[in-house]
N, C-alpha and C positions, 0 to 999 in steps of 0.2 A: 504494500500500500504506500503510495506517495502522498505526502501531506503538502498541499498548496498553501500559499500565504494568503491570509484573509485580507481583502482590500475592497473598497467601494469606489466605483466610478462616479464621475460627476453626474451622469444621467441617472444612475441608480439612487444616489443621494437625493436628487431632485424628485424622483418618483416616490421615494419613501416619505419625504416631507409633504408632498402634495397629497398623498394617500392619508397620512396622519391628520393633516388639517381638514381635509374633506370629511373624513369619518368623525372628527371632533365636532364639526358643524352639524353633520347629519344626526348624530346621536343626541346632541343638545336639543335639536328641534324635536326629535322623536320623544325624548323623555319629558319635554314640555307640553306634549299632547298633540303635536302636529298642526299643520294648517295655520289659520289666522290666530287661533288660540295660542299656539306656540310663539308666533312672532310677537303678539301682544304681550305675552308673559315675559319673554326674553327682553323686549324693549323696556317694559315697565320696571323690571327688576335689575336690568343691566345685562349686557350680552357677555361680559368678560367671565363672570362666575360660571354660568352653564357651559360655555364653550371650554373653559379651562378644565372644568370637572370632566367633561367628555374626552378631552385630549389626554388627561391623566389616567383614565380608566379604559374606555373602549379603544381610544387611539393607541395607547401603549400596548394594550392586549393584542390588537391586530399587528402593530408594528413589530413587536418582539416575536410574535408567532412566525412571521415571515423571515425575520433575521435568523431565528433558530434553524429554520430549514437551510438557509444559506451556510451558516457556520458548520453544520454537520456535513453538508454536501462538500464543502471545501475541505473539511477534515478527511474525507474519503477521496480526495484528489480531483474533485469535479471543478469544472469552470461553471460558476453559478452567479446569477444576478437576479435581483428583483426588478420586475417591470410592472408599473401601475397600469390598470385598465381604466382609462379616463372616462370611457362610456359608462362603465359600471359605477364609478365614483359619482358621476352625475346622477345616475339612477338612484344611488343611495340617498343623495340629498333630496331628489324629487319625491322618492317614496316616503321619506321622513315627513315631508310636508303633507302627505296624504294620510299620515297617522300610523304607518307601518314602516319597516325598514328592511331593505334587501341590500346587503353589503358584501360585495366580492371585490376587494380593492385591487387585486392583481395576484401575481404568483411569482415564486422563485423558479426560474428556468435553469436547468443544469444539463451538462452533457459530459459524457465519459462512461467508462465501463463500470458497472456496479454488480455486486452479488445481490440476490434477493434480500438478504439480511441488511446490507448497507442501504438498499433502497427503502426497506421498511423502517429503519432507524431514522433516515432523513425525514420520512413522512411523520413518524412519531414525535420528532423533536418539537414541532409546532404545538400540538395539543399538550405535550408534557410541560412546555414553557408556560402555557396558560394555567395549568394546575399549580405550578410553582408561584405564579403571580397571584393566584387566588389565596394561597397560603400567606403571601406577603400582605395582601389587602385585609385579611381577617383581623390581625392585631391593630391595624390602622383604624378599623371600625370601633374597636373597644377603646382605643386611645381617645378617639373623637367623643365617644359617649362619656368617658371619665372626665375629660377636661371641658365638656360642654360645648364642643365645636361642632355645629351642624354640618359644616363643610367637610371636615375630616371624617365624621361619622358616615355621611352620605358617600364620600369618595371610597371609603373602605367597603361599605355595603355594596355599592354599585360595581366597584372593581372586582369584588368577590363574585357577584352574580354573573357579570359579563364574561369573566374569564372561565368560570365553570361551564357556562353555556357554550363558549367558543371551543373548549376542549371536547365536550360531548358532541356538539354539532359536527365538528370536523372529523370526528371518529365514526360518523355514519358510513357504512360500507357501500356507498353509492357514488357513481359518476366520478368527478375529479377530486372528491374529498379524500383526506388522508386515511380515513378508516379502511377504504377499499385496498389501498396499498399495504397497510399493516396487516389486514386480514389475509391478503395473498401471501404474505411472508410467514405469519405465525398466528394460527387461531388462538393459541394459548395467550399470547401477548395481547391480542385484540380484546379477548374477553376480560382478561385481568385489568385492562385499562378502561375499556369502554363502560362496563357495567358499573363500577364505582363512580366514574365521572358522571354518568347519567343519573345515578341515585343521588349524588351530591347536588347536582343541578336542580333536580326536582325538589329535594329537601330545602335548598336555599330559597327557591321560588315560593314554596309553601310557607316558609317562615317570614316571607316578605322582604328579603334582601333585594336591594337594587332600586327600591321605590320609596 
């Protein structure tokens, strides 16, 4: 196995930043209720807080998910770069105005020879990063509650919920999602990761995290 040096091209950095900002705006609108209601709520309460909150939760979740794919791909000697899908980013913002959100910001494209295990681990890296982020956001929620900071508490709650959802959703074994690749490599690894991720996501939703 040859290990390549991790680097980011100017185009890749631009695409990551655009995707991060677009998703931050889209999720800020979505969590504010969508449509005119969201625009009014954000303008009345100030746009900085909702957008910053979404950049730090949904934006970071999506961003580090993709970066994790790249890091592991490069680790296995791949030439790998993230490319934003500008059409899908536009759709994310438009759908959030309609009161729902469909977010597919782009993907990490890589080339080179891989074993099934390496291919599976590259796919697993994204959802695994989201689970790790959920673990980071959980104590932030409790800190916010303890110090009486609504912003920190909501950031922790929303960060936990969004990252658990991203982990579970991306592990669905369909289409271009990571779960299909992981399942093709190892049924044991797929079940061991997907079932707890799904259970935790449902549990967090039932407990009201994220809202």
